[in-house]
Structures are given as structure tokens and as C-alpha cells.
N, C-alpha and C positions, 0 to 999 in steps of 0.2 A: 351732960353732953357728950357726944361722940362726933368730936372732930377728926377733922381726914388722918390723921394719922396719931389721933387719942384713943386709947381703949384701958382706961385707967378704970380696976374694976373683976379688969378681964385677966385671968391666970391660967396656964396649959394647966393640966392636972396629969399629963406623961408624954412621952417621948412623940415627935411628930411620926418617927417613922415603925414605931411600937404593931407589929402583927400587921396583915393584909388589908384590915379597912382600917382609910384614914380616919371617920369619925365613929370607929367603932367603942371607943374609950370617950367619946363626948359627950355631956349633957345636951340637952336642947340648945341652951343658952350659953354652951359654948361655942358650936359650930362655927363662931362669926371669926374667931380668931386662927380657926385652920384654914379659912377658905381665903385670908387674903394674899395673894400673891408674892407683896415683898413681906409678909412676915415668917414665909414656908423655909424650909431646908431643900437642898435639894432633893434628899429620900422622901423629905414629907409631898414634895412637888408630887414626884414618879409613885406613892403611895395612894394621892389624890388623883393622878390618872387614870388608877387602875378603876376607879369608882365610875369618872365623869370623864368626857370630854369638852364639856361645855365650859367657856370662859365669857365670864362678863367685861363689859369695855366701859367704865360711866365716862360719857363726855358731859362737857356742858360751857363753859364761857368764862371769861372774864369779865364783868361788864355790871354796869352801874345796875343796879338793883333800889330806885329811891335813897333819900336820906337814912335809911332805918334797917336798912340788910347790906348784908355783906358783899363785896364785889364777886364772891366767887357761889353764890348763892345755887345758878342753875346745876354746876358740878356737887356741891354737897347734896342736892335735889336727888340726883344719877345716883350717886354715892351712896346714901342712905337706903333708897332703894334696892340697891345691890346685894348691903350688908344684909337684908332682911330677907330677900330670897335665899341666901346665904343657910340661915337659920331653917327653911324651908324645904333645901333639898342640896343634894351633893352638885360646888359648883365651883370654881373660882374666881374671885372677885380680881383683875388687875387696877392696877393702880392707874385712877383717874387722868383724863386730860382735861387741863383747864381751857388751853386755848380757843375758840370757836372762830365763826363767822360773824359779826356785829356787824348789823347795816345802820336801823334807825336809831341804835343809841352810839353809833361810834363818836359823835362829837362832845358825848358826856364824859368828866375826868373819870379814870377808873377804868373804861373799857380798852383792851385790847385786842384788838380784831386781825385775823390772816387771812392772806390770800386763799382761794378757794385751791387751788395749784397746792399749796403749801399745806391744808386740809387734810386734801386727799392722798399727797403723797405720805403723810405720815400716819393714815388709818391703812391702806396701803401697805408698807412696810412692818408695821405693826401685826396686820391680820396674816400676813407671809409668815411673819416667825413663830406666831400664833400655831398657825397649822405646820411649819416644820417641826416644830416640837409636840405634835399630835395630839392639839388642843383646835379638835374641825367644826366643833360649834361654837360661830363664834355672835356673840347677844352685843352689838352697838345700842348702848341704852343715852337716848339724851335729854338734860334736864332743859336744856335750851332748844327752842321750839322756830327759831328763826327760819323761812323758806330757804335763802340757801344754805343756810347751814346743813340743815337736811336733806336737803336735794344734796349735796354735796356730799354727805356720809353713803343714801341711797347710791351716788355713782359709782366712790368707793367699793360698796359690796358688789355692787353689777358685775365689777370690775375682778373682784376676789373671785366671786363665781365662776367665773369664763376662764380663769387663769389655773385654778383648784380645784380639779373635781371632785376630790373628797369633803371640799369645805361646804355644810349650813350656815347662812347668814340670814340674823331677823335685825331689822333694823328697828326699832322701837321708840319711837317721840312719847315722852311720860305726858305730854299736853293733851294727843289724841286717845294716849289711856284713859287719863280723869275725865274726859268726855265721854268715853265707855261708860265711866264707872258714876256717870252723872246721871246718863242712860235709866239706870237701875235706882238709883239713891238722889234725887234733881234737889232736894234738901238741904245736901251736904256744903254746898255752895249758896249765899244769899249774892253776892253780885254779878250780874247777868255779863255777861261779855269781858270778866275779869279775866287779864294775860298775865300781866307784867308786874312783880315787887306792889301786887294788890292783896287782898284778902286768900288769895289761894297760897303763893309765896311767903305769907306773910306767918301763915298759921300750918303750913311746914316746918318754917323755919322755927318758929313756937317751939314746937314739940322735939325737934331733933336737934338744935343746936340755940338755946334758950341765951345763952350766956353770949351768942352775935348781931340778937336783935336790940336795937336801941332805940329806943323810941318809938314812935307810930311814924306818919305820915298820911297827908290830907289826901283824899280823894281826888284823882286828876285822872283824865283822858285825852290821848294824843290828840290834834288838830291837822295832819297831815291832810295837804290839799289829795282830793281822790288825783287818780293817775297820773300827776306829775312832778317827779322827783325835784330835793329841796337840798341844797347844799347847807345851811343854817338850820340844823334838825332839833337845835335846843330850842330852837324860835318857837317852834309849835310843839315842842316839848318838855320844856322847861326842869319838869320833878325828877320825870324818870318815872313815873307811876303809873299804872292803866289798871287802873279799879280803884276801890275802896277797903284800905286794910280793915278799915277799924272792925269791920265785924269777926276779926278770926282770931280764931281760940286755940288752946293746945290740945286738948282733946280732939278738935275738929281736924286738925294736922295729923295728930296720932291716925285718925279713921282716914283719913286721907291717904296715907303713907302704906297702910295696912292695906286695903282696896287696892293700891298699884301694886304693891310686892306679890299680894296675889294673883294680879293680873298674872305680872312679867312669869311669875312662877307657870302658870298655864302657858304661856306664851314661848315658855321656856321646854315645856313638853312634848307639844303640835312641832315645835323644830327640831326634838331630838328622835321623834317619830318619824319624821317627812322622808320621803323617799329621795328626795332633792331634784324630782323632775319638775 
């Protein structure tokens, strides 16, 4: 299992600042440890910056995910994809932000939703600091796909673009990435319309964090009235599952994560080549 701060079985094979190539002495499977911002030393981070100016900030939420998945599922998803990209190319992975904006699940136990103003301010502050230190390619990767949440990330990104002429910014919603993957691999997911704590997220957690999956959950679909906002959201979505977890397998989750990491790596290539206009 790869938990948010657990890298058991991975060992350093040399000093972080050995030579000009921050990755030069690392085998393919050992690049991950070099890429985590919080694990790097000051010389190690400086050496890595000679290789790349790209930083990935994994975003998610503290949000209910049914009775069987952890509250940090969205953030774990984004972090896992970012870590896999770090094995494919030189990037640095920043520590994730677990707090986001949750509307439909806000009344469920365990969901902690912050305001849009607070969320945007946090992204702006962190983004400015990355750019100030020379990390000009900012990749915001969100495992939480709520509409207000994604809109806030996009707005923060636009403000950073207007403020920082040297910045290149990508906002990546992993749900959208998965939809593109399913366009090429339609049989990868059985449950059509699966969205939250269902087949996809259960499979991902089974593959990446199996120790955090606690049993299963019944199929469920929200019954929110169309167009009408409601106060008692649990009345219309009591179990917090949107889809059917039953078909999920670890092998399926591995295939999804691999495809998402490949897609994100290609997005980063385009961002790094982008002229900025």
C-alpha cells in the first residue's frame, strides 16, 4: 500500500545532490522518492530544478465516500496519479491539499468543505510561492470533481496567469481524464454514469490503497430534485454512493491509474512546450 506518507520498501541509493542530474543515479522504480517535495533536501530540490520547472499539486477533498472508502479518497487518487507520473518524467510532486469544496455531500459525516474564497486564496498563495522559487509550470490535479470545486481551481489559475507572466498552468480534473480514457477503452468500466464511491473509485483504492478499503457497499444513485436546491441532502442521498462498487477489481483500478498517469504525462509535455499565449 502507498499511503500519503508511507513509502515502505523504497530506499535511497545515493545522495540527493550527487552530480548535476537529480535522477542520474536512480533506477526507474526509485524516481518516486526523489520527486516528493517534502522528502527533498534544499540541495536536492535545487538539483531537480535544473531538470524541470514543473510541479504537480494534488488536490482533493475530505469527503464521505460511502461506508467502505476513506474520507481522503479523492486526494489519495490525485496523489497516486501524480506519483506515477513522477516515475515517467522529471517533475516534483508537492504535498497534497486535502481541503476542497463539497456541496452535495456537505451534510454527511466526515465531509469538511471550505469556502470558495478560502480555497482560491490558498491556491493563489501556494502558486505564487512555487513560481517565486522557479517552478513556473504549475499542474493542479484534482481527484475531486465537484463543479464549484473545479471552477474555483480554474479561477485561481486564471488569476495566476494574469499576475505571473512566466507561469504556465494546467488544471486537470481526473474525472475528465477518465472520460477521455473510456472513449478509447469503453469496456474498462461496467457501470455507466458511475461517479462517486462507486465502481471506479473503489477499483482505484483497491489497487493503490487496499488496506483502506473496508468491505463493500450497495449500489446507490442520488435522488436530488432537478433544478431545486435542498437543505437536507442526506435525505436524497443517504448512503453517499453514486454508482455500483460491486464490479470493482484491483486489476481494473491498476489499469485506470496507469491510463490516467499516461494521460497526465502527455498533458505535462504539452504544457512544457506551450508558448504561453
